[in-house]
N, C-alpha and C positions, 0 to 999 in steps of 0.2 A: 428728806429733801436732797440728800447727797445722792441717793439712788435714782432720783429723777433726771440727773445729768447723763444717765446712761440711755435714756429715751431718744429714739431718732427725732422725734418732734422738737426736743429742746435744743437741736442745733439748726432748726428751721424758723421757729417764731416764738418770741417771748413776750408776754404781757407785762407791762410795768404800769403800777398805780399807787399812789400814796393816800394815806389818811391820817388824821389826828384825832384829838378830843378823846383819847382811850385811857388817860391817866391825869391827874392833876396838874403835871407839868406839861401837858400838850406835846408829848413827844410825837414825832412823825413816824408811822409805819409804812414802809415800802414793800409791796408784794411784787414778786417777779415769778410769773407762772407760764408754764408751756402746756399746750393742748395734749390730750392723750384719749385713750379709748373711753376712760370713765368721766371725762369732761376736762378738768385742767387740775394740775397740781403744782404746788410751789417748788422753784427750784432755788429760791433764796427769799428770806425775809430780813429787811434791814430796819434797824431802829435807829433814828437819829434824832437830835435835838431840834433842828430847824429844818425847812424845806428849802435849802439854798443849794447853789451848784457845788460848792466845796463839801458840804455834808454828803449830798448824793455821790460825789467823786470818791470820797474816802471809803463810803459803804461799798460801792462798785469794785474799788481796788482790793478791799478785804476779801471779796467773793474770789477775785482772780488769785489771791495769794493762798486762800484756803484749798483750792483745787488746782491740781497740775494742769489738767487740760479739762476745762468746765465745757458745757453745752456739747455733749456727745463727742468729746475730743477734738472738736473743731476750734476751741478757744474763744468762740463768739458765735451768737446765733445769726442767721441770715438777716432776720426782720425783728426790729423792736416795734410793738404797738403800744402807743402812749396816748394820753391826752394832751392839749396843747400847754404844756408846763415848759417854758423856756429853760428854767434851771435843770430840770430832769433831762431835757433833749440834749443840751450842752454837756452834761456830765457824761452821759451814754456815749455821745461822739468822741469825747476825751478819752475814756478808757477803751471802747471798743469802736475805733474809727472805721473798720472794714463793714460794720452791720448798717444796714439800711433802715432809718426811721420813718415810720408811718403814723398818721394821726387817726384816731378814731373818728369815724364820720359822725357819729351820735353827738360826740362832744364839740365837734366842729359846729355843727348845725345849732347845737344848743348855745354856744357862744355868739354866733351871728344872730340869732333870734333875741338874746338878751340885748345885744348892742342895738337892734332896731327898737326895742321898747324902753330903752333908756331915755328918759325925759330930756336930758341934756342934748341929745343929738337931734331933737325937734323933727322927728318923722311923723306925719300924721297917722292916726290909726288906720284909716281906711286904706293906706298905702303900704303899711308894714308886712301884711301878708303877701301882697303881690311882689315886693322886693325879695321875700323869702322864696317865692316860688323861682324867681330868676337865678337866685343862687342854687337852688336844688337843681335846676336844669343843668347848670356848670358842673355841680357835684356828681350827678348820676350820669353824665354822659358816657356813652360805652365806647367811644372812640376819641383820640386825641384832637381830630379834626372838629368832631362835632363839639367837644368842650370849647375849642377856639372859637368857634362860631357863636356858640352861646354866650361867650364872654364878650365878643365884639357886639352881640346884639342886646347886651344887658341894659343898655339906655336906648330909649325911644319905644318903637313898637315892638312888643313882644306878646301880641295877642291882646293887649290892652294899652293904652297910653298913659304914660307916668311922667311928672315933671321931673327935671333933673336936680339931683340933690348932690352938691359937691362933696360933703362929707361921705356920703355913701359911696361915691365913685372912688374916693381916695382910699376908703377902708377896703372895697372890693379889689382895687389895684394891688393893695398890701398883701391881700390874701393870694391873689393870682401869682405874685411872685413866688410863692411856696406851693404851687399847684401840685407838684410831684408828692407832696406829703399826704394831701387829702383827696385829690380828684381821682375818681375811681377809673377814669380813662388811661392813668398812668401805672395801674396795677394789673397783674397777670394772675396766673393760676398758682403762683407760689404762695400766695396768702390763704389758699384752701378755704376760701369762703368767709374768712375771718376779717371783717371790715370794721368791727367795733370791738371794745375791750369789755364786753360784758363779764367775761370770766373774772376780771378784776374787781368789778363791781359785786359779784356774787361772793367772792372771797372776802371783801370788806364787810359785807352784810353777815356772813357767817361768823366772822370774828366778834362783831358788835352784838348780835342777836343770840347766838347759840353759845359762844364761848364767854363772853363777858357778860351776857345777859342784860344788855343796854345799862351796865353799871360801870363806872370807871374802875380801873385798878388802884390799888393803894398806892403804888409807885412804880417805877420803871423795872425793877427787879422782879415784882409781881406780874408786871405785864409780860416780861421775857418767860417766867415760869409758865404763864397761860399759854404763850405761843409754843414753847416746846413740849408742853404735855397735852393740853386739852385740844388745841387745834391739830396736833399730830394724830391724836386718837380719833378725831373727826374724820381726817383724811384716810387713815387706816381702815376705818369701818367702811367708808365709801367705796374704797378700791377693793375690800374683800367681798362686799354686797355685789360689786360687778363681776368679780371673778367667779362667784358662787351663784351666778344667774338670777340674782335678786332684783336686778335691773332690766326692764323690759323695753326701754326706750328705742335701742337699736333695732331690735326684732320688729317692734310696731313700725318703725320707719321703714324697714324693709317691705312689710306687709302693705303699707300704704303705697310704696312705688309699684308693687306687684299689681294692685287695683288700676293704678294709672296707666300702666303698660299693657292692659289686657287687650288693647285695640292694635297694638304694634305687632304685626306679624314678622315672621322671619324674612318673608319676601320684600319687606319694606326696608331691610336693612342690607347695605352693600359693603362688602370688606374691601379696604383699599390696601395701602402698604404700610408697613411698619407700625401696627397697631392702631391704625385710623379706620373709621368707619363712617358711612353716610347713611343717616336715619331719616326716614320720611314719616313725620308725625303732625297731625293736625294740618295738613296741606302745605307744611313747610319742611325744608330740607336742612338738617342739622350734621354739622361735621364734629365727630367724636374722636378725641384723641385718648384712647385708653391707657396709653404708656404714661402719659403725664397727669392723667385725671381730670380732664377738662372738656368742655362742650360749648358749641357756639350758642347755645341758648342762654337765657338771662340767668338762670340759676347755675348752671355749670360753667360760666363764663370766667369766674374767679376761682375755680377749683374745688366747687362743691359736687357731691354726688347727686346726679340728677335721674330722671326716669329715663333719659335716653341710654345713659351708662348702664342702668339696670337692665333695659331691654336687650343690650349685647351680651350682658352676663347670662340672662335666662336663655338665650337663643344660641349663644356661641361659647359660654362657659369661660368667658374671658373677664378677669377682675381688674378693675383700675387700682391705681395706687391709693385712692381715697375710699375704698370699699369700706362699708359701715363695719365696726368692730364686732363681729358676731361669731367669729371662729374660735377654736379652742386655744389657739397661740395668743389671741388678744386677752383672753381670760387668765392665762398663765403669765403673761407679761405684766398685768396688773397685780397678780398674786406676788409675783417677785418683787415689785416695786412697794407692796405693802408689808410683806413678810420677810424679804430678804432669803437668808439661807434656810429659814423654816418653811418655806413654801412648799406645797405638795409637789409631786412630780408633774411632768406636762401630761402624762396619760390620765392622770385624775380628772382633768377638764374635758377628756374626750368624750363624746356622746355614747350612749349604750349601744346604739347602732351606727356602725360606721357609715357616712355618707359619702359614696364614690361618685365623682362626677361621670358623665357619659364618656368623655374623652379618656380618663382614666380607666374606665371599665373595659374600654375596647383595647387599650394597650396593656392591661395587666392580666385579665382574666384569660386562662388558657382556653385554646379551642375545644368546643365539646361536640360530641356526636349526636346524632338524632335519637339514638339509644338513650343517652343520658337526659335529654331534654323532655322527651315524651315516653317515659317508661309505663305511664298508666295506660296510655293509648296502645301500646304495644301488649300490654296484659290482656286487653279484651279483643285482640285481633281475631281474624277468621280462624287461624289455625290454633287457637288457644294460647297458651303461655310460650312466648318465644323461647328458643333455646338460648342458655345463658343468663335469662333474667334472674333466676332463682339464685344463681351464684353472684351476681351483682348485688341483689338485695342483701345476701348474707354478708357480703363484703363491707356494704354501708352499716350494717348493725354492728359488726365487729369493730369497725373504726369508730363508731359512736361509743361503744363500751370502753374501748381503749382510751379515748378521749377523756371520758368521765373518770376513769380510773387514775389516770395521769393528773387532771386537775384535783382530784380527791386528795393526793399526797401532798399537794402545794396548798390548797385551799379546802379545808375540811368542809364538807358538804353536809348540812343538816338532814335529818330524816324527812323533815316537811318539804325541803326543797327537791328532794329525790322524789317524793310522793307527788309533788305537784308536777315534776317532770313526766312521771310515769302516766299520769291522768291525761 
């Protein structure tokens, strides 16, 4: 967990969520996770007696005391993603006032839906789903002006007529006062497409299903031991599998984008200034900012990698900052996170055949003559074998045997390997 604070993403966004019912005394376990190439990893796990503001604050302060400069040396992440827990949010603001707090839109929708179905609020069944649609329009508005219009039109005609419910209007007004926390119109590409804290939900399930096997620990000391040993081993294995190319999710994601961008030609992309491009796709024009890793489409609007960013990569070899983790440096980073100093060298994760981009190939490869490019064509020329060709061929053969002899002193080649090379 300490090495996770060296990740760049730990200074950008951290997911915070709590769970209990893991031991007979019902201690609360708070997970703090940051996204990485392999998913999400814990930067801290805090066990408290209660889920109160004071308990949360003491746990967060212990994290600050344990590390000199946590969260990639910044001292605090830029964004905290939580559910709508007042005690948790207040404690985070108290310890890290410079960080921005955002709410998971899944939990926000869940809370509103439960409020509508609570019998004490006396909302008729036939109107509950309609009121939820009104809230969803405000939640998913793509611009601040559209969100304000959706809020103003929340009562009356919105495609259907609804009677006025005073308690619902008051409840919606209370949520609108905190619109910066949950409304998507007030978010930008800094969230990198993370609008829900599913990472925290998955971590809780891993602890209860795989570590505790749906059985409560004997006491809090046993619970601490399970967290420090079994949960640590689970994440170490997960990171090593990613580093050793045992996880194909990123590669399959790239292949799916490749199929989607087959219709986007290079002529449909216009390069602008400072890493921005205009991409014409599906009769629409999208503005792509490769530098900040965002696009004007619905997918890339909040910083996710979309097909328009991939089309720029395929035609112009320009990678955005949220490029999928398929490069050797991503695997090496996860290996360092899992093994620390025991990690293999970076060259261990390089492919067997080096992949050179077209731009690098033009800049790095020395100029070649027509004799070197088409030696076979010259061999069967009208005048027979050209002058100097035999000398070049012998020089290449000498270089090959010299390279084999040099490598043989460092890496002992087996007879079978040399035999295969000869064949």
